[in-house]
Backbone as CSV, one residue per row, in Angstrom:
resi,resn,N_x,N_y,N_z,CA_x,CA_y,CA_z,C_x,C_y,C_z
1,MET,-90.433,-33.077,2.468,-89.201,-32.776,2.941,-88.300,-32.569,2.048
2,LYS,-88.521,-33.258,0.488,-87.573,-33.115,-0.249,-87.673,-31.583,-0.913
3,PHE,-89.475,-30.809,-0.889,-89.399,-30.006,-1.480,-88.865,-28.397,-0.680
4,LYS,-89.141,-28.856,0.740,-88.222,-27.983,1.744,-86.875,-28.123,1.698
5,LEU,-86.346,-28.728,1.532,-84.464,-28.864,0.942,-84.238,-28.295,-0.116
6,ASN,-85.286,-28.376,-1.587,-84.952,-27.355,-2.865,-85.090,-26.006,-2.279
7,VAL,-86.243,-25.676,-1.060,-85.972,-24.456,-1.494,-85.413,-23.771,-0.089
8,LEU,-84.727,-24.410,0.555,-83.600,-24.385,1.181,-82.924,-24.002,0.537
9,LEU,-82.207,-25.186,-0.190,-80.561,-25.025,-1.537,-81.135,-23.715,-2.317
10,THR,-82.063,-23.409,-2.510,-82.617,-22.430,-3.595,-82.305,-21.366,-3.072
11,ILE,-82.499,-20.769,-1.810,-82.118,-19.559,-0.984,-81.077,-19.088,-0.532
12,MET,-80.316,-20.505,-0.588,-79.359,-20.270,0.098,-78.002,-19.631,-1.371
13,THR,-78.257,-20.565,-2.288,-78.111,-20.169,-3.701,-78.062,-18.701,-4.150
14,LEU,-79.195,-18.299,-3.688,-79.569,-16.549,-3.913,-79.218,-15.753,-3.286
15,VAL,-78.666,-15.992,-1.976,-78.406,-15.509,-0.747,-76.562,-15.332,-0.865
16,CYS,-75.762,-16.428,-1.692,-74.802,-16.655,-1.763,-73.923,-16.091,-3.143
17,MET,-74.828,-16.005,-4.221,-75.173,-14.795,-5.201,-74.967,-13.585,-5.024
18,LEU,-75.856,-12.885,-4.486,-75.707,-11.519,-3.877,-74.597,-11.232,-3.052
19,THR,-74.498,-11.989,-2.073,-73.431,-11.744,-1.680,-72.181,-11.376,-2.509
20,ILE,-71.880,-12.986,-3.634,-70.640,-12.191,-4.408,-71.425,-11.032,-5.159
21,SER,-72.098,-10.899,-5.792,-72.558,-9.475,-6.502,-72.125,-8.213,-6.036
22,ALA,-72.291,-8.640,-4.594,-72.449,-7.209,-3.694,-70.873,-6.897,-3.195
23,TYR,-70.448,-7.834,-3.291,-68.891,-8.047,-3.177,-68.233,-7.677,-4.331
24,ALA,-68.450,-7.745,-5.515,-67.963,-7.442,-6.712,-68.179,-6.069,-6.788
25,GLU,-69.237,-5.406,-6.671,-69.697,-4.296,-6.339,-68.838,-3.042,-5.753
26,ALA,-68.525,-3.109,-4.325,-67.927,-3.478,-3.812,-67.003,-2.900,-4.052
27,LYS,-65.950,-3.665,-4.648,-64.769,-4.117,-5.035,-64.196,-3.402,-6.477
28,MET,-65.789,-2.844,-6.960,-65.072,-2.266,-8.180,-65.499,-0.766,-8.263
29,ALA,-66.610,-0.249,-7.044,-66.511,0.963,-6.677,-65.775,1.766,-6.919
30,VAL,-65.828,3.110,-7.235,-65.073,4.277,-7.972,-64.610,4.741,-6.748
31,PRO,-62.902,4.766,-6.553,-62.563,5.182,-5.224,-63.013,7.180,-5.123
32,ARG,-63.268,7.184,-3.858,-63.624,8.999,-3.703,-62.301,9.425,-3.546
33,VAL,-62.404,11.055,-4.536,-61.573,11.474,-4.935,-61.460,12.948,-3.992
34,THR,-61.325,13.568,-4.253,-60.795,14.530,-3.827,-60.713,16.091,-5.142
35,ALA,-59.953,15.077,-6.387,-59.743,15.706,-7.565,-61.551,16.365,-7.982
36,ASP,-61.194,17.597,-8.866,-62.663,18.182,-8.949,-63.147,17.497,-10.658
37,ALA,-61.844,17.064,-11.363,-62.079,16.478,-13.110,-61.227,15.430,-12.866
38,VAL,-61.389,14.625,-13.282,-61.459,13.046,-13.639,-61.195,12.572,-14.885
39,MET,-60.447,11.915,-15.457,-60.601,10.788,-16.520,-59.830,9.622,-16.342
40,VAL,-60.023,8.072,-16.638,-59.770,6.951,-16.321,-59.855,6.533,-17.112
41,VAL,-58.815,5.669,-18.242,-58.772,5.294,-19.759,-58.215,4.521,-19.997
42,ASP,-58.564,3.603,-20.644,-57.793,1.928,-21.286,-56.849,3.308,-22.340
43,ASN,-55.839,3.553,-21.876,-54.647,3.874,-23.130,-54.592,3.194,-24.297
44,LYS,-54.517,2.179,-24.650,-54.253,1.430,-25.890,-55.851,1.908,-26.786
45,THR,-56.760,1.373,-25.872,-57.983,1.788,-26.672,-58.512,2.879,-26.747
46,GLY,-58.192,3.983,-25.567,-58.934,5.313,-25.538,-60.641,5.046,-25.229
47,ASN,-60.964,3.782,-24.137,-61.941,3.820,-23.666,-62.195,4.015,-22.342
48,VAL,-62.912,4.908,-22.320,-63.026,5.547,-20.759,-63.548,4.683,-20.148
49,LEU,-62.988,4.610,-18.500,-63.378,3.760,-17.683,-63.944,4.479,-16.536
50,TYR,-63.981,5.735,-16.772,-64.471,6.589,-15.746,-64.284,7.983,-15.730
51,GLU,-65.324,9.054,-15.484,-64.817,10.352,-15.862,-65.796,10.631,-14.776
52,LYS,-65.004,11.978,-14.659,-65.999,13.084,-13.391,-65.517,14.236,-13.754
53,ASN,-66.400,14.799,-14.011,-66.419,16.470,-14.562,-65.231,16.675,-15.652
54,ALA,-65.301,15.994,-16.526,-64.321,15.755,-17.562,-64.056,17.342,-18.330
55,ASP,-65.319,17.285,-18.904,-65.660,18.306,-19.891,-65.614,19.907,-19.170
56,LYS,-65.324,19.786,-17.629,-65.339,21.133,-17.335,-63.838,21.989,-16.982
57,ARG,-64.380,22.981,-17.350,-62.964,24.091,-17.500,-61.715,24.277,-16.596
58,GLU,-60.707,23.995,-16.201,-60.186,24.162,-15.492,-58.685,24.534,-16.073
59,TYR,-57.856,24.897,-14.778,-56.043,25.469,-14.841,-55.635,24.202,-14.787
60,PRO,-54.837,24.123,-15.695,-54.012,22.947,-16.600,-52.349,23.233,-15.432
61,ALA,-51.883,24.083,-14.875,-50.410,24.216,-14.313,-49.313,23.749,-15.272
62,SER,-48.287,22.983,-14.404,-47.639,22.300,-15.408,-47.722,20.882,-16.551
63,LEU,-49.079,20.696,-16.295,-49.391,19.399,-17.797,-49.172,20.372,-19.061
64,THR,-49.240,21.530,-19.056,-49.108,22.679,-20.142,-47.833,22.005,-20.499
65,LYS,-47.051,21.809,-19.926,-45.497,21.240,-20.425,-45.383,20.130,-21.259
66,VAL,-46.746,19.098,-21.277,-46.536,17.796,-22.408,-46.873,18.410,-23.536
67,MET,-47.773,19.576,-23.679,-47.720,20.098,-25.523,-46.809,20.995,-25.402
68,THR,-46.041,21.359,-24.940,-44.484,22.233,-25.076,-43.400,20.900,-25.524
69,ALA,-43.512,19.685,-24.963,-42.506,18.855,-25.134,-43.244,18.412,-26.753
70,ILE,-43.895,18.011,-26.540,-44.816,17.576,-28.643,-44.174,18.458,-29.321
71,LEU,-43.902,19.650,-28.851,-43.869,20.433,-30.259,-42.687,20.677,-30.476
72,VAL,-41.700,20.622,-29.570,-40.217,20.572,-29.158,-39.395,18.914,-29.683
73,LEU,-40.419,17.613,-29.666,-39.861,16.811,-30.151,-40.387,16.741,-31.275
74,GLU,-41.280,17.338,-31.952,-41.434,17.141,-33.487,-40.815,18.001,-34.492
75,ASP,-40.037,19.018,-33.316,-39.634,20.426,-34.067,-38.201,19.419,-34.601
76,ASN,-37.709,18.102,-34.012,-36.812,17.068,-34.668,-35.416,18.219,-34.116
77,HIS,-35.214,18.722,-33.648,-33.382,19.243,-33.486,-32.870,18.924,-32.668
78,ASN,-32.865,17.989,-31.861,-32.617,17.558,-30.409,-31.504,17.755,-29.672
79,ASP,-30.195,17.809,-31.198,-29.094,18.308,-30.501,-28.666,19.757,-30.930
80,ARG,-29.238,20.683,-31.223,-29.216,21.758,-31.549,-29.352,22.718,-29.687
81,ASN,-28.375,23.545,-29.834,-27.863,24.022,-28.649,-29.143,25.063,-28.198
82,VAL,-29.503,25.101,-26.898,-30.271,26.425,-26.786,-29.915,27.257,-25.659
83,LYS,-29.889,28.685,-26.020,-28.938,29.385,-25.010,-30.608,29.934,-24.408
84,VAL,-30.538,30.568,-23.202,-31.957,30.476,-22.219,-31.046,31.813,-22.558
85,SER,-32.427,33.161,-23.192,-32.784,34.706,-23.132,-33.004,35.225,-21.677
86,ARG,-32.292,36.163,-21.666,-33.062,37.432,-20.637,-34.865,37.220,-20.671
87,GLU,-35.013,37.211,-21.669,-37.148,37.014,-21.145,-37.258,35.767,-20.500
88,ALA,-36.877,34.273,-21.558,-37.042,33.355,-20.767,-36.402,33.269,-18.791
89,GLY,-35.480,33.731,-18.959,-34.503,33.250,-17.536,-35.928,34.299,-16.893
90,ASN,-36.293,35.079,-17.062,-37.124,35.786,-15.648,-38.506,34.927,-15.265
91,THR,-38.299,34.419,-16.029,-39.345,33.171,-15.948,-39.529,32.580,-14.849
92,PRO,-40.537,33.015,-14.009,-40.501,32.489,-12.169,-40.842,31.426,-12.023
93,TYR,-40.436,31.502,-10.835,-41.123,29.487,-10.271,-40.096,28.408,-10.513
94,ALA,-40.045,27.634,-9.811,-39.518,26.191,-10.290,-38.784,26.135,-11.665
95,SER,-37.725,27.264,-11.433,-36.849,27.178,-12.108,-35.336,27.187,-11.971
96,PHE,-34.524,26.217,-12.937,-32.702,25.603,-12.576,-32.370,26.168,-14.040
97,ALA,-32.502,26.219,-15.201,-31.854,27.031,-16.008,-31.959,28.290,-15.731
98,TYR,-31.277,29.709,-16.432,-30.774,30.732,-15.963,-30.536,31.229,-17.220
99,THR,-30.791,32.891,-17.170,-30.230,33.764,-18.242,-28.717,33.393,-18.668
100,GLY,-28.580,33.349,-19.780,-27.032,32.616,-20.307,-26.441,31.489,-20.923
101,GLN,-27.402,30.714,-20.307,-26.709,29.146,-19.987,-27.500,28.577,-21.257
102,VAL,-26.464,27.740,-21.507,-26.740,27.128,-22.747,-26.907,25.472,-22.514
103,ILE,-27.788,25.124,-22.911,-27.868,23.311,-22.925,-28.451,22.960,-24.035
104,ARG,-28.062,21.641,-24.357,-28.730,20.811,-25.943,-29.981,20.869,-25.837
105,GLN,-30.683,20.928,-26.964,-32.170,20.798,-26.650,-32.790,19.707,-25.825
106,PHE,-32.130,18.623,-26.151,-32.720,17.538,-25.507,-32.834,17.065,-24.255
107,ASP,-31.467,17.547,-23.861,-31.148,17.742,-22.203,-32.312,18.993,-21.731
108,MET,-32.078,19.926,-22.629,-33.307,20.769,-21.664,-34.882,20.182,-21.602
109,LEU,-35.094,19.625,-22.275,-36.764,19.092,-22.691,-36.402,17.885,-21.527
110,THR,-35.624,17.278,-21.107,-35.475,16.245,-20.311,-35.667,17.080,-18.390
111,GLN,-34.909,18.253,-18.930,-35.029,19.198,-17.550,-36.647,19.488,-16.937
112,MET,-37.134,20.125,-18.760,-38.061,20.763,-18.135,-39.539,19.357,-17.383
113,LEU,-38.930,18.504,-18.175,-40.333,17.405,-17.860,-39.904,17.023,-16.550
114,LEU,-38.698,16.612,-16.667,-38.966,16.052,-15.068,-38.354,17.016,-13.699
115,LEU,-37.794,17.861,-13.714,-37.725,18.913,-13.270,-39.290,20.163,-12.916
116,SER,-39.918,19.964,-14.522,-40.896,21.214,-14.370,-40.302,22.439,-14.307
117,ASP,-39.028,22.598,-14.968,-38.580,23.869,-15.367,-39.518,24.434,-16.155
118,ASN,-39.659,25.822,-15.057,-40.414,26.732,-16.187,-39.462,27.855,-17.073
119,VAL,-38.730,28.303,-16.455,-37.510,28.851,-17.536,-36.473,28.221,-18.896
120,ALA,-36.936,26.756,-18.133,-36.199,25.531,-19.573,-37.630,25.577,-20.434
121,ALA,-39.142,25.439,-20.308,-39.990,25.379,-21.072,-39.715,26.860,-22.213
122,SER,-39.483,28.171,-21.257,-39.657,29.192,-22.552,-39.042,29.450,-22.866
123,ALA,-37.320,28.656,-22.925,-36.569,28.893,-23.837,-36.754,28.141,-24.692
124,LEU,-37.291,26.830,-24.666,-37.629,25.545,-25.617,-38.463,26.084,-26.460
125,ALA,-39.584,27.022,-26.405,-40.214,27.825,-26.844,-40.081,29.242,-28.046
126,GLU,-38.872,29.753,-27.348,-38.262,30.486,-28.070,-37.704,29.700,-29.269
127,ALA,-36.327,28.943,-28.557,-36.126,28.235,-29.981,-36.440,27.300,-30.870
128,VAL,-37.892,26.758,-30.720,-38.884,26.087,-31.623,-39.350,27.041,-32.321
129,GLY,-40.336,28.411,-31.501,-41.253,28.975,-32.429,-40.801,30.226,-32.576
130,GLY,-39.566,30.762,-32.533,-39.106,32.336,-32.918,-39.186,32.887,-31.613
131,ASN,-40.015,32.726,-30.847,-40.383,33.500,-29.329,-41.845,32.948,-29.126
132,GLN,-42.300,33.065,-27.785,-42.613,32.727,-26.757,-44.613,32.601,-27.523
133,ARG,-44.927,33.626,-28.087,-45.757,34.485,-28.700,-46.191,33.311,-29.719
134,ASN,-45.425,33.178,-30.757,-45.605,32.250,-31.780,-45.549,30.936,-31.588
135,PHE,-44.997,30.224,-30.571,-45.056,28.797,-30.131,-46.360,28.783,-28.989
136,VAL,-46.518,29.610,-28.734,-48.175,29.461,-28.458,-49.128,29.600,-29.170
137,ARG,-49.224,30.219,-30.549,-49.762,29.649,-31.626,-49.833,28.821,-32.224
138,MET,-48.396,27.914,-32.236,-48.267,26.585,-32.670,-48.961,25.621,-31.566
139,MET,-49.203,25.596,-30.021,-49.647,24.708,-29.524,-51.226,24.607,-29.463
140,ASN,-51.382,26.133,-29.582,-53.000,26.326,-30.160,-53.132,25.444,-31.361
141,ASN,-52.635,25.421,-32.325,-53.433,25.038,-33.089,-52.873,23.235,-33.233
142,LYS,-51.981,23.271,-32.577,-51.887,21.517,-32.435,-52.566,20.881,-31.196
143,ALA,-53.050,21.719,-30.404,-54.052,21.183,-29.801,-55.613,20.403,-30.770
144,ARG,-56.329,21.634,-31.754,-57.053,21.636,-32.287,-56.856,20.441,-33.159
145,ASP,-55.610,20.250,-33.412,-55.468,18.696,-34.794,-54.980,17.812,-33.605
146,ILE,-55.119,17.556,-32.544,-54.759,16.514,-31.783,-56.646,16.166,-31.891
147,GLY,-57.374,17.464,-31.164,-58.993,17.628,-30.884,-58.996,17.773,-29.490
148,ALA,-58.014,18.227,-29.136,-58.285,19.049,-27.428,-58.741,20.626,-27.366
149,VAL,-60.425,20.633,-28.325,-61.034,22.010,-28.747,-61.257,22.568,-27.807
150,SER,-61.162,21.910,-26.351,-61.965,22.883,-24.933,-60.781,23.686,-24.590
151,THR,-59.550,23.249,-25.298,-58.317,23.863,-24.378,-57.638,25.478,-24.987
152,HIS,-57.308,26.364,-24.226,-56.576,27.336,-24.913,-54.932,27.533,-24.315
153,PHE,-54.232,27.882,-24.315,-52.670,28.239,-23.771,-53.023,29.338,-23.666
154,VAL,-51.914,30.306,-22.993,-50.692,31.270,-23.390,-49.990,31.436,-23.171
155,ASN,-49.379,30.192,-22.185,-47.969,30.377,-22.126,-47.317,28.336,-22.152
156,PRO,-46.180,28.803,-22.278,-45.113,27.276,-22.498,-45.136,26.249,-21.314
157,HIS,-45.515,27.172,-20.290,-44.879,26.542,-19.071,-46.431,26.508,-17.844
158,GLY,-47.415,26.821,-18.161,-48.756,26.460,-17.144,-49.044,27.089,-16.013
159,LEU,-48.080,28.473,-15.827,-48.143,29.013,-14.750,-49.790,30.077,-15.093
160,THR,-50.320,30.177,-14.208,-52.282,30.839,-14.010,-52.204,31.909,-14.843
161,ASP,-52.713,31.816,-15.736,-53.431,32.960,-16.473,-55.038,32.584,-16.719
162,TYR,-56.073,33.477,-16.687,-57.458,33.297,-17.008,-57.581,32.640,-18.141
163,ASP,-57.142,32.944,-19.538,-57.033,32.664,-20.489,-56.441,31.294,-20.856
164,HIS,-55.784,30.665,-20.159,-55.454,29.610,-20.146,-55.192,28.137,-19.265
165,TYR,-56.487,27.359,-20.060,-57.633,26.674,-19.619,-57.243,25.412,-20.137
166,THR,-57.805,24.662,-20.028,-58.247,22.952,-20.643,-59.796,21.881,-19.754
167,THR,-59.380,21.045,-20.042,-60.531,19.942,-19.809,-59.287,18.446,-19.111
168,ALA,-60.425,17.764,-18.708,-59.764,16.501,-18.498,-59.885,15.505,-19.417
169,ARG,-60.918,15.846,-20.475,-60.785,14.789,-21.500,-59.812,15.387,-22.519
170,ASP,-59.834,16.740,-22.401,-58.465,17.266,-23.521,-57.062,16.935,-23.296
171,VAL,-57.043,17.181,-22.241,-55.920,16.325,-21.000,-55.235,15.225,-21.608
172,PHE,-56.584,14.230,-21.680,-55.977,13.091,-21.632,-55.531,12.811,-23.406
173,LYS,-56.295,13.256,-24.217,-55.917,13.697,-25.559,-54.657,13.722,-25.459
174,ILE,-53.766,14.774,-25.383,-52.968,15.604,-25.264,-51.581,15.001,-24.546
175,ALA,-52.052,14.000,-23.789,-51.019,13.040,-23.475,-51.457,11.497,-23.626
176,ASN,-52.037,11.444,-24.473,-52.417,10.004,-25.170,-51.747,10.195,-26.396
177,TYR,-51.058,11.269,-26.901,-50.482,11.553,-28.138,-49.218,11.407,-27.816
178,ALA,-48.864,12.248,-27.027,-47.172,12.197,-26.733,-46.745,11.209,-26.069
179,MET,-47.350,10.129,-25.608,-46.980,9.003,-24.805,-46.711,8.122,-26.662
180,LYS,-47.002,8.168,-27.551,-47.386,7.585,-28.968,-45.539,7.999,-29.313
181,ASN,-44.983,8.579,-28.741,-43.472,9.331,-28.884,-43.131,8.597,-28.031
182,PRO,-41.785,7.282,-29.000,-40.799,6.634,-28.216,-40.120,7.746,-26.772
183,LEU,-39.762,8.828,-27.310,-38.541,9.835,-26.872,-39.004,10.493,-25.465
184,PHE,-40.672,11.350,-25.926,-41.630,11.332,-24.879,-41.437,10.027,-23.554
185,ARG,-42.036,9.340,-24.327,-42.566,8.033,-22.867,-41.222,7.993,-22.060
186,ARG,-39.837,7.925,-22.983,-38.637,6.934,-22.334,-38.523,8.399,-21.548
187,ILE,-38.777,9.838,-21.604,-38.123,11.177,-20.495,-39.235,10.721,-19.000
188,VAL,-40.064,10.681,-19.455,-41.027,10.919,-18.369,-41.305,9.348,-17.466
189,GLY,-40.822,8.485,-18.174,-41.173,7.116,-17.281,-39.678,7.079,-16.366
190,THR,-38.809,8.126,-16.432,-37.453,8.130,-16.320,-37.125,8.502,-14.359
191,LYS,-36.462,7.720,-13.707,-36.443,8.329,-12.245,-35.600,9.269,-12.336
192,SER,-34.759,9.420,-12.735,-33.464,10.931,-12.707,-32.666,10.449,-13.705
193,MET,-31.920,11.693,-13.990,-30.954,11.559,-14.415,-30.039,13.095,-14.774
194,TYR,-28.975,13.234,-15.304,-27.892,14.194,-15.333,-28.493,14.819,-16.243
195,VAL,-28.292,16.210,-16.144,-28.348,17.164,-17.331,-27.318,17.946,-17.089
196,ASN,-26.151,17.885,-18.587,-24.898,18.724,-18.076,-25.421,20.036,-19.106
197,SER,-24.622,20.746,-18.963,-24.482,22.492,-19.346,-23.671,22.438,-20.590
198,VAL,-23.794,22.746,-21.752,-23.173,23.412,-22.479,-22.068,24.947,-22.395
199,TYR,-22.974,24.834,-22.126,-22.157,26.960,-21.175,-23.064,27.553,-20.271
200,PRO,-22.533,27.332,-18.559,-20.934,27.733,-18.515,-20.272,25.910,-18.751
201,PRO,-19.322,25.574,-19.322,-18.898,24.256,-19.278,-18.575,23.699,-18.028
202,GLY,-19.160,22.297,-17.720,-18.474,21.524,-16.319,-19.345,21.624,-15.416
203,GLU,-20.881,22.271,-15.704,-22.098,22.094,-14.994,-23.041,20.536,-15.136
204,THR,-23.475,20.425,-13.875,-24.418,19.270,-13.927,-25.081,18.810,-13.050
205,LEU,-26.509,18.944,-13.673,-27.843,19.257,-12.688,-28.331,17.685,-12.999
206,PHE,-28.367,17.652,-11.130,-29.176,16.040,-11.032,-30.528,16.402,-11.158
207,CYS,-30.812,15.542,-11.812,-32.947,15.515,-12.003,-33.969,14.214,-11.635
208,GLU,-34.263,14.892,-10.605,-35.005,13.885,-9.836,-36.669,14.121,-10.754
209,ASN,-37.028,12.928,-10.756,-38.629,13.032,-11.221,-39.636,13.494,-10.590
210,THR,-40.562,14.304,-10.724,-41.111,14.794,-9.896,-42.635,13.514,-9.419
211,ASN,-42.504,13.570,-10.500,-43.660,12.069,-9.983,-43.632,11.000,-9.618
212,ASP,-44.136,11.274,-8.049,-43.851,9.934,-6.927,-43.889,8.763,-7.294
213,LEU,-45.442,8.576,-8.270,-45.998,7.159,-8.874,-44.558,6.316,-9.467
214,VAL,-43.837,7.334,-10.258,-42.290,6.216,-10.939,-41.935,5.946,-9.878
215,TYR,-41.642,6.321,-8.520,-40.986,5.551,-7.854,-42.050,4.394,-6.424
216,ASP,-43.360,4.377,-6.907,-43.422,4.113,-5.710,-44.801,2.908,-6.249
217,TYR,-45.149,3.478,-7.388,-46.386,2.240,-8.279,-45.888,1.221,-8.935
218,ASP,-46.248,0.374,-9.267,-45.879,-0.552,-9.534,-46.343,-0.700,-10.848
219,GLY,-45.280,-0.725,-12.402,-45.657,-0.337,-13.723,-46.044,1.237,-13.949
220,CYS,-45.480,1.801,-12.834,-45.655,3.542,-13.591,-44.743,3.880,-14.822
221,ILE,-45.180,4.619,-15.728,-44.283,4.679,-16.738,-44.192,6.293,-16.777
222,GLY,-45.325,6.985,-16.117,-44.983,8.653,-16.174,-46.552,8.959,-15.810
223,VAL,-46.577,10.430,-16.091,-46.507,11.170,-16.726,-46.258,12.518,-16.588
224,LYS,-47.048,13.058,-15.814,-46.407,14.661,-15.817,-47.239,15.312,-14.334
225,THR,-46.577,15.918,-13.930,-47.052,16.642,-12.250,-47.325,18.247,-12.741
226,GLY,-48.113,18.588,-11.705,-48.179,20.142,-12.158,-49.415,20.672,-10.592
227,TRP,-48.681,21.839,-10.656,-48.852,22.333,-9.216,-49.447,24.200,-9.642
228,THR,-50.096,24.731,-8.879,-50.041,26.355,-8.780,-50.954,26.209,-7.748
229,ASN,-51.344,27.100,-6.921,-52.647,27.949,-6.045,-53.675,27.940,-6.594
230,ALA,-53.605,28.662,-8.151,-54.632,28.220,-8.601,-55.500,26.699,-9.154
231,ALA,-54.255,26.216,-9.898,-54.965,24.891,-10.225,-54.899,23.814,-9.137
232,LYS,-54.227,23.821,-8.048,-53.940,22.848,-6.619,-53.515,21.542,-7.603
233,GLY,-53.537,20.315,-6.632,-52.693,19.209,-7.454,-53.101,19.042,-8.760
234,CYS,-52.563,18.722,-9.773,-52.821,18.209,-11.085,-51.442,17.273,-11.315
235,LEU,-52.877,16.164,-12.381,-51.303,14.900,-12.681,-52.157,14.211,-13.579
236,ILE,-51.148,13.976,-14.755,-51.397,12.281,-15.405,-50.903,11.403,-15.265
237,SER,-51.257,10.120,-15.259,-50.591,8.784,-14.597,-50.795,7.869,-15.762
238,ALA,-49.876,7.363,-15.851,-49.916,5.901,-16.856,-49.130,5.092,-15.869
239,ALA,-49.663,3.874,-16.238,-49.025,2.483,-15.631,-48.936,1.018,-16.652
240,GLN,-48.561,0.093,-16.473,-48.485,-0.866,-17.394,-48.808,-2.016,-16.484
241,ARG,-49.860,-2.870,-16.834,-49.578,-4.245,-16.327,-49.955,-5.274,-17.417
242,LYS,-48.875,-6.136,-17.538,-49.135,-7.237,-18.485,-49.583,-6.935,-19.516
243,ASN,-50.519,-6.806,-20.367,-51.112,-6.444,-21.724,-52.078,-4.806,-21.814
244,ASN,-51.914,-4.944,-20.490,-53.142,-3.710,-19.990,-52.123,-2.319,-19.827
245,GLU,-52.799,-1.011,-20.576,-52.247,0.407,-19.931,-52.939,1.377,-19.546
246,VAL,-53.420,1.726,-18.398,-53.864,2.875,-17.867,-53.662,4.041,-17.793
247,MET,-54.290,5.233,-18.146,-54.266,6.316,-17.849,-55.043,7.205,-16.826
248,VAL,-54.546,8.175,-16.058,-55.344,8.846,-15.232,-55.090,10.019,-15.224
249,VAL,-56.100,10.811,-15.385,-55.949,12.644,-15.136,-56.630,13.026,-14.407
250,LEU,-55.780,14.203,-13.507,-56.572,14.559,-11.813,-56.397,15.731,-12.270
251,LEU,-57.263,16.766,-12.247,-57.305,18.097,-12.127,-58.226,18.972,-10.790
252,HIS,-56.865,19.386,-10.261,-57.279,20.547,-8.796,-58.046,19.488,-7.532
253,SER,-56.892,18.549,-7.497,-56.887,17.712,-6.228,-56.517,18.629,-5.054
254,ASP,-57.050,18.271,-4.211,-56.604,19.072,-2.537,-54.952,19.853,-2.536
255,SER,-54.459,18.318,-2.423,-52.734,19.079,-2.315,-51.838,18.161,-3.109
256,MET,-50.889,18.764,-2.998,-50.115,17.769,-3.957,-49.077,16.119,-3.486
257,GLU,-49.677,16.399,-2.711,-49.723,14.538,-2.066,-51.263,13.849,-2.158
258,SER,-52.076,14.450,-2.208,-53.340,13.746,-2.496,-53.532,13.194,-4.197
259,ARG,-52.848,14.049,-5.006,-53.059,13.854,-6.289,-52.228,12.258,-6.423
260,PHE,-51.458,12.086,-6.337,-50.462,10.924,-6.058,-51.161,9.513,-5.663
261,THR,-51.712,9.734,-4.268,-52.357,8.739,-3.566,-53.880,8.313,-4.173
262,GLU,-54.369,9.726,-4.968,-56.047,9.305,-5.684,-55.531,8.483,-6.767
263,ALA,-54.267,8.985,-7.612,-54.540,8.477,-8.794,-54.130,6.857,-8.781
264,ALA,-53.292,6.652,-8.021,-52.705,5.140,-7.431,-53.748,4.922,-7.090
265,LYS,-55.055,4.915,-6.491,-56.409,4.319,-6.203,-57.402,4.152,-7.449
266,LEU,-57.322,5.190,-8.399,-58.101,5.112,-9.948,-57.506,4.539,-10.946
267,LEU,-55.879,4.030,-10.827,-55.160,3.243,-11.560,-55.463,1.382,-11.184
268,ASP,-55.788,1.219,-10.117,-55.933,0.063,-9.233,-57.371,-0.223,-10.362
269,TYR,-57.767,0.770,-9.889,-59.484,0.577,-9.994,-59.672,0.451,-11.862
270,GLY,-58.729,1.157,-12.883,-58.873,0.839,-13.812,-57.809,-0.278,-14.175
271,PHE,-57.141,-0.838,-13.753,-56.891,-2.012,-14.140,-57.676,-3.018,-13.796
272,ASP,-58.618,-3.262,-12.273,-59.574,-4.284,-12.101,-60.548,-4.087,-13.088
273,ILE,-60.761,-3.278,-13.627,-61.859,-3.424,-15.058,-61.605,-4.048,-16.009
274,LEU,-59.821,-3.775,-16.577,-59.860,-4.573,-17.651,-59.178,-6.037,-17.127
275,SER,-58.820,-5.688,-16.379,-58.371,-7.652,-15.443,-59.715,-8.518,-15.327
276,GLY,-60.861,-7.987,-14.920,-62.298,-8.564,-15.115,-62.292,-9.036,-13.642
277,HIS,-61.804,-8.959,-12.770,-61.822,-8.274,-11.769,-62.934,-7.952,-10.634
């Protein structure tokens, strides 16, 4: 009788352990996403928590502007006034700055990052690089310095070009580097702010962050959205909880909306791993 009881207890213990194991495995299962390429990374250590097609070549869309911002901030002329040239003013789509307008460099950078302003990106490239072609050369040199060796830029804003490409792994490297700059981190974590025009004087633009997770996801600290018809939904998102910081990179998600819901699920997944759940 005692033997049978011990066997029964052993079986019940094994069943319980298997059930707990199965529950833990299900809880830690990687969320299904439509994004073609994904990285989930412990942003403090660089440890990869999950990756999918991380080295596949993709269009980065406006995630490009992270590199533009890096060079603008390292130019260290935040108070310089930047005038929008005719060439920069002709940059299409998602544009709020215009030919002839003058904006302080740091304010224009904020406008570019929060509103994903393409004209602002072109004007900043000219201010820092002398012209856009030279600035693009600087972008590619910086990418190599950071270790983003599978990336090639042809413009400062991310509009589609066959020779303008990156990978999810490289995007992480660039974003991780950018987030070490306190000014960049402050801007991309901002929900909204006003940008004042130097010329014409008196003009004010309300800049609202295009990253929905800054408003909706607990602990979100940025980073950047992107969308073109070719690139589809792109997003770099980072969040902090307690002592942990997770960064997610999504490239070619099905829609503008799906990139946010998918990134939120992947951030949860990353935090679950780091917290040992």
